[in-house]
C-alpha positions as CSV (number, residue, x, y, z in Angstrom):
1,M,49.3,-64.8,-215.7
2,F,48.2,-62.5,-212.9
3,A,51.8,-61.5,-212.2
4,H,52.4,-60.2,-215.7
5,Q,49.1,-58.4,-216.2
6,T,49.0,-54.6,-216.5
7,L,46.0,-52.3,-217.0
8,A,47.3,-49.4,-219.0
9,A,50.1,-48.2,-221.1
10,Q,53.0,-46.3,-219.6
11,T,52.1,-42.7,-218.7
12,E,54.4,-39.7,-218.3
13,I,54.9,-40.7,-214.6
14,D,56.4,-44.1,-214.3
15,T,58.0,-43.9,-210.9
16,V,55.8,-42.9,-208.0
17,T,57.3,-41.8,-204.7
18,Y,55.4,-42.8,-201.6
19,C,55.4,-42.6,-197.8
20,I,54.0,-44.9,-195.1
21,D,53.3,-45.0,-191.4
22,P,56.6,-46.5,-190.2
23,D,55.1,-48.0,-187.1
24,W,51.6,-49.4,-187.7
25,M,52.0,-53.2,-187.8
26,P,50.5,-55.4,-189.3
27,Y,49.1,-52.8,-191.7
28,E,52.4,-51.2,-192.6
29,A,55.8,-50.5,-191.1
30,L,59.4,-49.7,-191.9
31,R,61.9,-52.4,-190.7
32,N,65.6,-52.2,-191.6
33,G,64.7,-49.7,-194.3
34,Q,62.2,-52.1,-195.9
35,H,58.4,-51.5,-196.3
36,I,56.5,-54.5,-194.8
37,G,52.9,-55.2,-193.9
38,I,49.5,-55.5,-195.6
39,S,50.0,-52.3,-197.6
40,A,53.4,-53.6,-199.0
41,D,51.6,-56.7,-200.4
42,Y,48.9,-54.6,-201.9
43,L,51.4,-52.2,-203.3
44,S,53.2,-55.1,-205.1
45,L,50.0,-56.2,-206.8
46,I,49.1,-52.6,-207.7
47,S,52.5,-52.1,-209.2
48,K,52.1,-55.1,-211.5
49,L,48.6,-54.1,-212.5
50,S,49.2,-50.4,-213.1
51,G,52.7,-50.5,-214.5
52,Y,53.9,-47.9,-211.9
53,K,57.2,-48.3,-210.1
54,F,56.9,-47.3,-206.5
55,K,59.9,-45.7,-204.6
56,L,59.7,-45.4,-200.8
57,V,60.5,-42.1,-199.1
58,P,61.3,-43.1,-195.5
59,T,59.9,-41.0,-192.6
60,E,60.3,-41.1,-188.8
61,N,56.6,-41.2,-187.9
62,W,53.1,-40.7,-189.2
63,Q,53.2,-36.9,-188.6
64,D,56.3,-36.7,-190.9
65,T,54.5,-38.8,-193.5
66,M,51.5,-36.4,-193.5
67,A,53.8,-33.4,-193.8
68,A,55.7,-35.0,-196.7
69,V,52.7,-36.0,-198.7
70,E,51.1,-32.5,-198.2
71,S,54.3,-30.7,-199.3
72,G,54.9,-33.0,-202.3
73,G,57.9,-34.7,-200.7
74,C,56.2,-37.9,-201.7
75,M,53.4,-38.2,-204.3
76,V,51.2,-40.7,-202.4
77,T,50.7,-42.4,-199.1
78,T,49.5,-45.9,-199.2
79,M,47.0,-46.3,-196.3
80,I,44.9,-43.4,-195.2
81,N,41.3,-42.5,-194.3
82,R,39.4,-39.7,-196.0
83,T,38.7,-36.7,-193.7
84,P,37.6,-33.1,-194.4
85,S,40.9,-31.6,-193.5
86,R,43.0,-34.0,-195.6
87,S,40.7,-33.4,-198.6
88,H,42.2,-29.9,-198.8
89,F,45.5,-31.3,-200.2
90,L,44.8,-35.0,-201.1
91,L,42.7,-36.9,-203.5
92,F,41.7,-40.4,-202.5
93,S,41.6,-43.7,-204.4
94,N,38.9,-46.3,-204.1
95,P,39.2,-48.0,-200.7
96,Y,40.9,-51.4,-200.8
97,L,40.8,-52.4,-197.1
98,E,38.1,-52.0,-194.5
99,V,39.0,-52.6,-190.8
100,P,37.2,-51.9,-187.5
101,N,38.5,-49.6,-184.8
102,V,38.3,-50.5,-181.1
103,I,38.5,-48.9,-177.7
104,I,41.2,-50.5,-175.4
105,G,41.1,-50.3,-171.6
106,Q,42.7,-51.9,-168.6
107,D,41.3,-55.2,-167.3
108,N,39.0,-53.5,-164.8
109,T,37.4,-51.3,-167.4
110,P,33.8,-52.2,-168.1
111,M,32.5,-52.7,-171.6
112,L,31.7,-49.4,-173.4
113,Q,29.0,-49.0,-176.0
114,G,30.8,-46.5,-178.2
115,F,32.1,-43.0,-177.4
116,E,28.8,-42.0,-175.7
117,A,29.8,-44.2,-172.7
118,V,33.4,-42.8,-172.3
119,G,32.3,-40.2,-169.7
120,N,35.1,-38.4,-168.0
121,R,37.8,-40.8,-168.9
122,V,40.9,-39.6,-170.8
123,V,41.2,-41.1,-174.3
124,G,44.5,-41.5,-176.1
125,I,44.6,-40.8,-179.9
126,V,47.5,-41.0,-182.3
127,S,48.3,-37.4,-183.4
128,G,47.3,-36.9,-187.0
129,Y,45.1,-40.0,-187.2
130,R,41.5,-39.6,-188.3
131,H,40.0,-40.1,-184.8
132,A,41.8,-37.0,-183.6
133,E,39.7,-35.0,-186.1
134,Y,36.6,-37.1,-185.7
135,L,36.4,-36.7,-181.9
136,A,37.1,-33.0,-182.0
137,R,34.3,-32.5,-184.5
138,Y,31.6,-34.8,-183.1
139,Y,32.5,-35.5,-179.4
140,P,34.3,-32.2,-178.3
141,E,33.4,-33.0,-174.7
142,I,35.6,-36.1,-174.5
143,L,39.0,-35.5,-172.8
144,T,41.7,-36.5,-175.3
145,E,45.5,-36.9,-175.1
146,Y,47.6,-37.1,-178.3
147,V,50.3,-39.9,-178.5
148,D,53.0,-40.5,-181.1
149,S,51.9,-44.0,-182.1
150,E,49.5,-46.8,-181.1
151,I,52.3,-48.6,-179.1
152,D,53.1,-45.3,-177.3
153,G,49.4,-45.0,-176.4
154,L,49.1,-48.6,-175.2
155,N,52.2,-48.2,-173.0
156,K,50.7,-45.0,-171.5
157,L,47.4,-46.9,-170.9
158,A,49.2,-49.8,-169.2
159,S,51.0,-47.3,-166.9
160,G,47.8,-45.5,-166.0
161,D,48.7,-42.1,-167.7
162,I,45.5,-42.4,-169.8
163,D,42.2,-44.3,-169.2
164,L,41.4,-45.5,-172.8
165,M,43.1,-45.9,-176.2
166,V,41.6,-45.8,-179.6
167,G,43.2,-47.8,-182.4
168,S,42.7,-50.3,-185.3
169,L,41.7,-53.8,-184.3
170,M,44.6,-55.7,-185.9
171,G,47.2,-53.0,-185.0
172,V,46.5,-52.8,-181.3
173,Y,46.0,-56.6,-181.0
174,S,49.4,-57.1,-182.7
175,A,51.0,-54.5,-180.4
176,I,49.5,-56.0,-177.2
177,N,50.8,-59.5,-178.1
178,A,54.2,-58.3,-179.2
179,N,54.8,-56.2,-176.1
180,D,53.2,-58.6,-173.5
181,L,50.6,-56.0,-172.4
182,T,48.5,-58.6,-170.8
183,D,46.6,-56.2,-168.5
184,L,44.9,-54.6,-171.5
185,K,41.7,-55.7,-173.3
186,I,39.2,-54.5,-175.9
187,V,36.3,-52.8,-174.2
188,G,34.3,-51.6,-177.1
189,F,34.1,-50.6,-180.8
190,A,35.0,-47.1,-182.0
191,E,33.1,-45.6,-184.9
192,P,33.7,-45.1,-187.7
193,F,35.5,-48.1,-189.2
194,D,38.6,-47.4,-191.3
195,M,38.1,-47.3,-195.1
196,L,41.8,-47.3,-196.2
197,S,42.8,-46.1,-199.6
198,F,45.7,-44.3,-201.3
199,G,46.0,-40.6,-200.6
200,V,47.3,-38.7,-203.7
201,N,48.8,-35.2,-203.6
202,K,46.5,-33.0,-205.7
203,N,49.5,-32.0,-207.9
204,Y,49.6,-35.7,-209.1
205,S,45.9,-36.3,-209.8
206,E,46.7,-38.1,-213.1
207,L,47.8,-41.1,-210.9
208,L,44.3,-41.8,-209.7
209,P,42.6,-43.4,-212.7
210,K,45.3,-46.1,-213.0
211,L,45.4,-46.7,-209.3
212,N,41.6,-47.1,-209.1
213,K,41.6,-49.4,-212.0
214,A,44.4,-51.6,-210.5
215,I,42.6,-51.7,-207.1
216,D,39.3,-52.8,-208.7
217,A,41.1,-55.5,-210.6
218,I,42.6,-57.2,-207.5
219,P,40.9,-60.6,-207.3
220,E,39.1,-61.4,-204.0
221,V,41.3,-64.5,-203.6
222,R,44.4,-62.4,-203.4
223,R,42.8,-60.0,-200.9
224,V,41.9,-63.1,-198.7
225,E,45.5,-64.4,-199.0
226,I,47.0,-61.1,-197.8
227,Y,44.6,-61.0,-194.8
228,K,45.4,-64.6,-193.9
229,R,49.1,-64.1,-194.2
230,W,49.3,-61.1,-191.8
231,N,46.6,-62.5,-189.5
232,S,48.6,-65.8,-189.1
233,V,51.8,-63.9,-188.6
234,R,50.4,-62.4,-185.4
235,Q,49.2,-65.8,-184.2
236,V,52.6,-67.5,-184.9
237,K,54.4,-64.8,-183.0
238,Q,52.1,-65.3,-180.0
239,T,52.4,-69.1,-180.2
240,R,56.2,-69.0,-180.3
241,Y,56.3,-66.7,-177.3
242,V,54.3,-69.2,-175.3
243,Q,56.5,-72.1,-176.4
244,V,59.6,-70.3,-175.3
245,I,58.2,-69.8,-171.8
246,T,57.0,-73.4,-171.7
247,V,60.4,-74.8,-172.8
248,A,62.2,-72.7,-170.2
249,F,59.9,-73.8,-167.5
250,L,60.2,-77.5,-168.4
251,G,64.0,-77.1,-168.5
252,L,63.9,-76.2,-164.8
253,A,61.2,-78.7,-163.8
254,L,61.8,-82.3,-162.9
255,I,60.7,-84.9,-165.5
256,G,58.7,-86.7,-162.9
257,F,56.4,-83.7,-162.5
258,I,55.5,-83.3,-166.2
259,G,52.2,-85.3,-165.8
260,W,51.3,-83.4,-162.6
261,R,51.9,-80.1,-164.3
262,K,49.6,-80.9,-167.3
263,R,46.8,-81.9,-165.0
264,L,47.2,-78.7,-163.0
265,L,47.2,-76.6,-166.1
266,K,44.0,-78.3,-167.3
267,Q,42.4,-77.6,-163.9
268,Y,43.4,-73.9,-164.1
269,R,42.0,-73.6,-167.6
270,R,38.7,-75.1,-166.5
271,E,38.6,-72.6,-163.6
272,I,39.4,-69.7,-165.8
273,A,36.8,-70.7,-168.3
274,Y,34.3,-71.0,-165.5
275,K,35.2,-67.5,-164.2
276,D,35.0,-66.0,-167.7
277,E,31.5,-67.5,-168.0
278,E,30.6,-66.0,-164.6
279,I,32.0,-62.6,-165.7
280,E,29.9,-62.7,-168.9
281,I,26.8,-63.5,-166.9
282,L,27.5,-60.7,-164.5
283,Q,28.2,-58.2,-167.4
284,S,24.9,-59.2,-169.0
285,S,23.1,-58.8,-165.7
286,L,24.7,-55.4,-165.2
287,L,23.8,-54.2,-168.7
288,E,20.2,-55.3,-168.0
289,R,20.1,-53.5,-164.7
290,N,21.6,-50.4,-166.3
291,R,18.8,-50.4,-168.9
292,T,16.2,-50.8,-166.1
293,L,17.8,-47.9,-164.2
294,E,17.9,-45.7,-167.3
295,F,14.2,-46.5,-167.9
296,L,13.2,-45.7,-164.3
297,S,15.2,-42.4,-164.3
298,T,13.3,-41.1,-167.3
299,R,9.7,-42.4,-166.5
300,D,6.9,-41.3,-164.3
301,A,6.3,-43.9,-161.6
302,V,2.5,-43.9,-161.9
303,T,1.8,-43.7,-165.6
304,G,4.9,-44.9,-167.2
305,L,5.1,-41.8,-169.4
306,Y,8.2,-39.7,-169.6
307,N,8.9,-37.6,-166.5
308,R,9.4,-33.8,-166.2
309,N,13.2,-33.9,-166.5
310,Y,13.2,-36.0,-169.7
311,V,10.6,-33.8,-171.3
312,L,12.6,-30.7,-170.4
313,Q,15.7,-32.2,-171.9
314,K,13.9,-33.0,-175.1
315,C,12.4,-29.5,-175.2
316,E,16.0,-28.0,-175.0
317,E,17.1,-30.3,-177.8
318,E,14.2,-29.1,-180.0
319,I,15.1,-25.4,-179.2
320,S,18.7,-26.1,-180.3
321,R,17.4,-27.8,-183.5
322,F,15.1,-24.8,-184.1
323,Q,18.0,-22.4,-183.8
324,R,20.0,-24.3,-186.4
325,F,17.4,-25.5,-188.9
326,H,14.2,-23.4,-188.0
327,S,12.2,-26.7,-187.8
328,P,8.8,-26.1,-186.2
329,C,7.9,-27.6,-182.8
330,T,4.8,-27.3,-180.6
331,L,3.9,-28.1,-177.0
332,I,0.5,-29.3,-175.9
333,A,-0.4,-29.3,-172.2
334,V,-3.5,-30.9,-170.6
335,N,-4.5,-29.9,-167.1
336,I,-7.1,-32.1,-165.2
337,M,-9.6,-31.2,-162.5
338,V,-12.2,-33.4,-160.9
339,N,-15.3,-31.6,-159.6
340,Q,-13.4,-28.3,-160.2
341,K,-10.6,-29.4,-157.8
342,P,-7.0,-30.4,-158.6
343,L,-6.1,-34.0,-158.4
344,S,-5.1,-35.3,-155.0
345,A,-2.8,-38.2,-154.3
346,G,-4.4,-41.5,-153.8
347,P,-5.5,-44.7,-155.6
348,A,-8.4,-43.1,-157.4
349,S,-6.2,-40.3,-158.8
350,D,-3.5,-42.8,-159.9
351,A,-6.1,-44.9,-161.7
352,L,-7.4,-41.8,-163.5
353,C,-3.9,-40.8,-164.5
354,K,-3.1,-44.2,-165.9
355,K,-6.3,-44.2,-168.0
356,L,-5.5,-40.7,-169.3
357,A,-1.9,-41.8,-170.1
358,S,-3.2,-44.7,-172.1
359,L,-5.6,-42.4,-174.1
360,C,-2.7,-40.0,-174.8
361,L,-0.5,-42.7,-176.1
362,S,-3.2,-44.1,-178.3
363,T,-3.9,-40.6,-179.8
364,V,-0.4,-39.1,-180.3
365,R,1.9,-39.9,-183.2
366,D,5.1,-42.1,-182.9
367,V,7.3,-39.0,-183.2
368,D,5.6,-37.2,-180.3
369,I,6.8,-37.4,-176.7
370,A,4.1,-37.7,-174.1
371,G,5.0,-37.0,-170.5
372,R,3.6,-36.1,-167.0
373,S,5.2,-32.9,-165.8
374,E,3.0,-32.4,-162.7
375,P,0.5,-34.5,-160.8
376,D,-2.4,-32.9,-162.7
377,R,-0.6,-32.0,-166.0
378,F,0.3,-34.0,-169.0
379,V,2.6,-32.5,-171.7
380,I,3.0,-33.6,-175.3
381,L,6.1,-32.4,-177.3
382,C,5.4,-32.4,-181.1
383,P,8.6,-32.1,-183.1
384,Q,8.4,-31.0,-186.8
385,T,4.9,-29.8,-186.1
386,E,3.3,-26.4,-186.9
387,L,0.6,-24.8,-184.7
388,A,-2.3,-25.8,-186.9
389,A,-1.4,-29.5,-186.9
390,A,-0.8,-29.5,-183.2
391,R,-4.1,-27.8,-182.5
392,H,-5.9,-30.5,-184.6
393,L,-4.1,-33.2,-182.6
394,A,-5.1,-31.5,-179.3
395,Q,-8.8,-31.3,-180.5
396,R,-8.7,-35.0,-181.3
397,L,-7.2,-35.8,-177.9
398,L,-9.8,-33.7,-176.1
399,S,-12.6,-35.6,-177.9
400,M,-11.2,-38.9,-176.8
401,L,-10.8,-37.6,-173.2
402,I,-14.4,-36.4,-173.0
403,E,-15.7,-39.5,-174.6
404,E,-13.9,-41.9,-172.2
405,S,-14.0,-39.9,-168.9
406,E,-16.5,-39.2,-166.2
407,P,-18.6,-36.0,-166.5
408,A,-17.0,-34.7,-163.3
409,N,-13.6,-34.4,-165.1
410,T,-12.7,-31.1,-166.7
411,Y,-9.8,-30.7,-169.1
412,Y,-7.9,-27.4,-169.8
413,I,-5.8,-27.8,-172.9
414,G,-3.3,-25.2,-174.2
415,V,-1.1,-25.2,-177.3
416,A,2.1,-23.1,-177.9
417,E,4.4,-23.1,-180.9
418,L,8.1,-22.4,-180.4
419,Q,9.0,-18.9,-181.6
420,N,12.3,-17.6,-182.9
421,G,14.7,-16.7,-180.1
422,Q,12.6,-18.2,-177.3
423,T,14.1,-19.9,-174.3
424,Y,12.3,-22.9,-172.7
425,Q,10.9,-20.6,-169.9
426,E,9.4,-18.2,-172.4
427,W,7.9,-21.1,-174.4
428,S,6.5,-22.6,-171.1
429,D,5.0,-19.2,-170.2
430,D,3.2,-19.1,-173.6
431,L,1.8,-22.6,-172.8
432,H,0.7,-21.5,-169.4
433,R,-1.2,-18.5,-170.8
434,A,-3.0,-20.8,-173.3
435,I,-4.1,-23.1,-170.4
436,S,-5.3,-20.1,-168.4
437,A,-7.3,-19.0,-171.5
438,S,-8.9,-22.5,-171.6
439,R,-9.7,-22.2,-167.9
440,R,-11.4,-18.8,-168.5
441,Q,-13.6,-20.4,-171.2
442,G,-14.8,-23.0,-168.6
443,G,-12.6,-25.9,-169.7
444,N,-13.1,-28.8,-172.1
445,C,-11.7,-26.6,-174.9
446,V,-8.4,-26.1,-176.7
447,M,-6.8,-22.6,-176.6
448,V,-3.8,-21.5,-178.6
449,S,-1.1,-19.1,-177.4
450,E,-1.1,-16.0,-179.5
């Protein structure tokens, strides 16, 4: 009954020309002039449900496909992600397949937590794929090299011409198995995941309603069948490859050594499993050590508050945000003197600083960043905070400090709001003038930079 079902009457367009990526297995490919892959199975269902007849327009590569669908050489392309640049000439159907993207590296490449961990490595991207536009927009600092296809990029990765390759999970896994690229492995996930849909040339927008209706009508059981079919194809290919090697080896081996070989292989598997477990433990330990090092590199050793470098970095980020969005931001600084003398190094001073740090953390808000910029100065960065609100916060902090501290302690508190066009140095100078004004007033008061 499903095979004979259609969703709408025949429209003026009954034959739809389409292009595909000719080398993107198992998603879609052109083999001996025939369209195969996951998109071919979906296209067959959508043809039955919509009443459209689909006619393939062959292309040499993905770049030719994009040129053809943009010029109208074909009306639609069957598997494509939505991007801002493509939206200039394409309309997009409802997504019908969601798949993850991964980062591939050589065996000695450590696990990477997204594009932030790429560093100075060269990343291969298929020219015209969505990640080429995505990285240029959101990660312009990453070094990239365009390749013609995923298999082209994987071969360059295996030969050392590039350091990493970005591709779809099923696509790169299939290519690695088919081409025996055993020195490559998945080292991380690459955002964003693919949401694959039809891309329709804007001149043929009347195709979209029936395509969407057909996509929405595909039963879940048919979607699962398609996935299992192409997932199992990859596994069968891999299994047959191993069997060929095994048969060839056994043909050269003496029959009397078959039992010995099996025992030896079992021993090797146990050793490999043990080594893999050791590697996982070492990787977990390394990740934990990296987290510890990251914490120590941004924290003050005595108080546990953020250190000067971290606070400076966050101030620069707020200045950049202010320049783009004009969102207010204010700095609060607290200078401490004991018996009218600056703090000196020693256990007593450390104990006082730890106590003051605890009072700061119990007073400031979750969004505020409290740090120790100098031995006798604490700084609080207040994002999205205007001068009046920051001054009120500083007054509350001063009350807590006076209430909980010794009479010999004097606190000089200054407040400075970020002004339009200011650099960090100019902002810091305003804050210093406010502290000086508090010192002229005898301390234990909050002064605001004018």
